[in-house]
C-alpha positions as CSV (number, residue, x, y, z in Angstrom):
1,M,3.4,23.2,-5.4
2,T,0.7,23.1,-2.6
3,S,-0.6,20.0,-0.9
4,Y,-4.0,18.6,-2.0
5,Y,-5.1,18.6,1.6
6,Q,-4.5,21.1,4.3
7,H,-4.0,18.3,6.7
8,H,-3.5,14.6,5.7
9,V,-3.8,12.3,8.7
10,F,-2.5,8.7,8.7
11,V,-3.8,6.4,11.4
12,C,-1.9,3.2,12.0
13,C,-4.4,0.3,12.2
14,N,-1.8,-2.4,12.1
15,Q,-2.5,-5.8,13.7
16,R,0.7,-7.9,14.1
17,E,0.3,-11.7,14.1
18,D,3.5,-12.4,16.0
19,G,2.4,-11.1,19.4
20,R,4.3,-7.8,19.3
21,A,2.5,-4.6,20.2
22,S,0.1,-3.4,17.5
23,C,-1.9,-0.2,17.3
24,N,-5.0,-2.1,16.6
25,D,-4.6,-3.9,20.0
26,N,-5.5,-0.5,21.5
27,G,-8.6,0.2,19.3
28,A,-7.0,2.1,16.5
29,Q,-9.5,1.0,13.9
30,A,-12.5,2.2,15.9
31,L,-10.7,5.4,16.7
32,R,-9.8,6.0,13.1
33,D,-13.5,5.4,12.1
34,Y,-14.5,7.9,14.8
35,A,-12.0,10.5,13.6
36,K,-13.3,10.1,10.0
37,Q,-16.9,10.5,11.1
38,R,-16.1,13.6,13.2
39,I,-14.2,15.2,10.4
40,K,-17.2,14.7,8.0
41,A,-19.7,15.8,10.7
42,L,-17.8,19.0,11.2
43,G,-17.7,19.6,7.4
44,L,-13.8,19.6,7.4
45,N,-13.4,16.8,4.8
46,G,-12.5,17.1,1.1
47,A,-10.0,18.8,-1.1
48,G,-8.1,21.6,0.5
49,R,-9.4,20.5,3.9
50,V,-8.7,17.3,6.0
51,R,-8.3,13.7,5.0
52,I,-8.2,10.8,7.4
53,N,-6.5,7.7,6.0
54,Q,-5.9,4.2,7.4
55,A,-2.3,3.2,7.3
56,G,-0.6,-0.1,7.7
57,C,2.3,-0.3,10.1
58,L,4.1,3.0,10.7
59,D,6.7,1.2,12.8
60,R,5.9,2.9,16.1
61,C,3.2,0.4,17.4
62,E,4.9,0.1,20.8
63,L,3.7,3.7,21.4
64,G,0.3,3.1,19.9
65,P,-2.1,3.7,18.8
66,V,-0.3,6.3,16.7
67,M,-1.1,8.8,13.9
68,V,0.9,11.3,11.9
69,V,-0.4,14.6,10.6
70,Y,1.1,16.0,7.4
71,P,2.4,18.3,6.1
72,E,3.6,19.2,9.6
73,E,4.9,15.6,10.2
74,I,3.6,15.7,13.8
75,W,3.2,12.3,15.5
76,Y,0.6,11.6,18.1
77,S,-0.1,8.8,20.5
78,Y,-3.7,8.9,21.7
79,L,-6.0,6.7,23.9
80,D,-9.7,7.6,23.3
81,E,-12.3,9.7,21.5
82,S,-11.6,12.7,23.7
83,D,-7.9,12.6,22.6
84,V,-9.0,12.4,19.0
85,D,-11.5,15.4,19.6
86,E,-8.6,17.5,21.0
87,I,-6.3,16.7,18.1
88,I,-9.1,17.6,15.7
89,E,-10.1,20.9,17.5
90,S,-6.7,22.1,18.5
91,H,-4.4,20.9,15.6
92,L,-6.7,20.4,12.5
93,Q,-9.1,23.2,13.2
94,N,-6.9,25.8,14.9
95,G,-3.4,24.9,13.8
96,Q,-2.1,24.3,17.4
97,P,-0.4,20.9,17.9
98,V,-1.5,19.0,21.0
99,E,1.8,18.9,22.9
100,R,0.7,16.4,25.6
101,L,0.0,13.8,22.9
102,R,3.1,14.3,20.7
103,I,5.6,11.6,20.4
């Protein structure tokens, strides 16, 4: 069986209420929205292509914000739109994981 998407990206947008580190403390929701918009603008979205999904806690918030790309199961910590752009271009478009952002 093949995957429905070539790449399925889960972006942690968790906001903890107990004061512990949360991905959303570092702008995860805005960066997820940016990634989704970029994927659509590049025409990469849809079946057989790329899907960006919001996730609840992925239990790695202390490294956040974090995302995981399937089916490769590659985890990233990123800081800003330029990091997201690099992940999109290098990994999602060209199949080359971004080693400097891997966790």
